[in-house]
N, C-alpha and C positions, 0 to 999 in steps of 0.2 A: 230312240223311237219311244221308250216308255216314257220319258220326260215330255216328249211332244204330247202324247196323249194326256198326262196328268195336266199340262198347260191348257190344253183344251178342254178338258172336263172343268176346271177351275173357272176358265173364261164364260163357260156354258151356265154354269152356277151363277156366277156374277149377273149375267145377262138376264137369267131369270129371276134373279132376286131383284133387279132394278124395275123390272117390269110389276113384280107381283109387289114391291114397294110403293110403286107409283100407284097402283091401283088402291092401297091402303089409303095413301094420301087422299086421292079423289074420294074415297068412302069415309072421310070425315077425321083424318089424324094420322099420327105417326105410330109405330109399335114401339113401345119403349123395352129397351132390354138393359138388364143389369148384369155386368161379367164381374162375379167374385173370384179374385185370383187370390189362392192361397199357395201358390209355388213361391220356392225360395232360389232355385238354381237361374244361372243365367239362360241356358238353353231353352229351359221352360218359359221363361219370361218372354223371351223373343218370340215364343211359338203363340203364347197368349198375346203378344203385340200383333202378330199377323191376324189372328182371328178378328181382333178388335180393329184393326185396320181395314180388314176387308168388310166387316159390317158397318163401318162407318162411312164406306164409299156407296153404300146403299142408300137412295133417297127414300125416304119414309120410314127409316129406322132413326131411333134416337137411344144412342148407347151411351151408359155411364158404366164406370169401372171403380170397384172398391177393392182395396188390398186388405185382407184380413189374415189372422193368425188363429185358426180353430185350436181348441185346447186340447183336443185328441183326433185320432185318424179319422172317426166318422162322425165327427162333432157338426152340429150347424153352425156354420160361420157367422149366421146374422143372429143366435139366440139370444145375445145379450144386448143387442142393439135396438132401439126403436126410430122406426122412420121419423124425419121430422114432418111437421104438418105443410110445409111448402113444397114436399116431395109428392109429384103425383106418383100412384102405385104403378109397378111395370106389369107388363104384359107376359115377359118371359124372363126368368132369371137364370143364368148360368152359372154353375158353381165348377170352378177348377181345383180340385183338393190337393192339397200339398203331398198326397201319396203318390201323384205322378212322378214326382222328382226320384222316387226311390222304387217305383214300380210295385210299391205295396197296393195301390189302387188303380185298377185299369180303366176306371170308367170316367167321364165328365158329365156331370148330370143338368139337363134342361128341365128346370122346373117350369110348368104351365099348368092349367086344367087339365082334365083328360084330352087328350089330343085329338080324338075322332070327335069331340062335341065341339070343338073350338071352330070359330069363324074361319072360313077358307083362307084369308089373308094370313091368318095367324099359323094355321095350319101350313101352310107353303113355307112361312118363316122358320117353323120349327125344322122343317125337313131340309130348307138351305143351310140353317145353322148347323145342323147334324153333319152335312156333308163338309161344310168347312171345316169343321171341327176333326172330323175323320181325316181331312187331307193334312191339317195341320199336325195333327199328332198321330200320323200313321206309324205303326208299331208301337206306341208309347200307351195309346189310351183310345177309347171310343166314346162316341156321345151316346147316351141313354135317356129316355125320355119317359113320360108317365106311363106310356103303353109296354115299355120293356123292363121295369124295375118298380119294386114298391118304394124305395127311397126318395126318388123325385116325387111322388104322391103324398108322403109323408111330410116333405118339406112343405109341398104346396099347401095342406092344411093348415100348417103353422103360419106360413107366410101370409096367406089370405086374412086369419084371425089377426094378426100383426100389423097388417096393413102394407106389406111390402108388395104383394100382388094382387091384381083385380081378378 
């Protein structure tokens, strides 16, 4: 029974995501998402692949993935990188830290502007992304955005200056 409930919830989330992503396309383009994967174990990599796969199934989302190796536990994984000029800035950057593997970091950061100030389609995308992450990483980590933690806000302020995010 519990498995059936999870499947129905995930299907509901995906249907809502498709509807919101279609609305985003109608409003003038796709929502760009960058997934930064710092994980090292097979189990974590498979969870990340599940999140990326779910996001890529949603029309209106353009998803890119980068595999990075941060210097320290809470280090910015994009700190020494400069986006190339041909890459358009992202709307959402999802950071999955290496601390997920050893349970030293129980969060996955969703980096955007201040969520209540975002356009409705982007707010909905953050909510859907948060639910997908919470399902994929249940018991290991939970999604945290700019309304819940200071770290995504700090990263956003760096990324906007560097040109990673809009």
